[in-house]
C-alpha positions as a printed Julia matrix, in Angstrom:
83×3 Matrix{Float64}:
  9.86  75.79  -28.95
 13.04  74.13  -30.16
 13.46  70.51  -31.11
 16.7   68.58  -31.13
 18.2   65.69  -33.02
 20.85  63.93  -30.96
 23.33  61.08  -30.92
 24.14  59.09  -27.79
 27.14  56.86  -27.24
 26.07  53.75  -25.36
 28.22  51.86  -22.84
 28.88  49.14  -25.43
 30.23  51.72  -27.9
 27.21  51.74  -30.2
 25.5   54.95  -31.27
 21.82  55.78  -30.83
 20.03  58.62  -32.66
 16.8   60.25  -31.55
 14.91  63.53  -31.29
 13.39  65.47  -28.39
 12.2   68.88  -27.26
 14.23  68.7   -24.0
 17.74  67.26  -24.22
 18.5   67.22  -20.49
 15.24  65.51  -19.61
 15.6   62.97  -22.41
 19.15  62.06  -21.38
 17.95  61.56  -17.8
 15.13  59.33  -19.01
 17.53  57.26  -21.13
 19.96  56.79  -18.24
 17.16  55.87  -15.83
 16.4   52.83  -17.99
 13.03  54.18  -19.07
 14.13  55.5   -22.45
 14.24  53.69  -25.75
 14.32  49.9   -25.66
 17.66  49.96  -27.49
 19.41  52.01  -24.81
 17.95  50.19  -21.77
 20.48  47.36  -21.97
 23.36  49.62  -23.0
 23.58  52.01  -20.04
 24.97  54.45  -19.27
 24.64  56.61  -22.35
 26.45  59.89  -23.05
 25.29  62.71  -25.29
 27.94  63.15  -28.0
 26.11  65.29  -30.57
 23.02  67.46  -30.93
 21.45  69.85  -33.42
 18.68  72.38  -32.82
 15.67  72.64  -35.15
 12.75  75.05  -35.26
 10.13  72.41  -35.97
  9.41  68.84  -34.96
  9.18  67.94  -38.63
 12.71  69.21  -39.31
 14.08  67.31  -36.29
 12.38  64.08  -37.41
 13.68  64.45  -40.97
 17.21  64.98  -39.67
 16.87  61.98  -37.32
 15.95  59.81  -40.3
 18.86  61.18  -42.33
 21.34  60.47  -39.53
 19.93  56.98  -38.95
 20.55  56.19  -42.62
 24.25  57.13  -42.29
 26.99  54.57  -41.82
 28.79  54.41  -38.49
 31.81  56.05  -40.13
 29.67  58.95  -41.35
 28.13  59.37  -37.9
 31.57  59.46  -36.29
 32.67  62.09  -38.8
 29.54  64.09  -37.96
 30.32  64.07  -34.26
 33.94  64.96  -34.97
 35.72  61.68  -34.39
 37.73  59.88  -37.02
 37.33  56.39  -35.63
 36.34  54.55  -32.51
């Protein structure tokens, strides 16, 4: 089974980072308003970045590392210079 770390762009322009074992399902859940509390009031969300990991532990560690990045660093990670 693969696990994923992902970044979503919310309707208000903010970025949300999470992890999952099913990207399509998780994106559907977020956009249905039943996802994370943070994204519920910032719909719709769009997947802008994802990484695959072999273990849940690796995905969680990467999620934490991305969450500790500045917005500028996250934008560089997803391949955008500024927003």
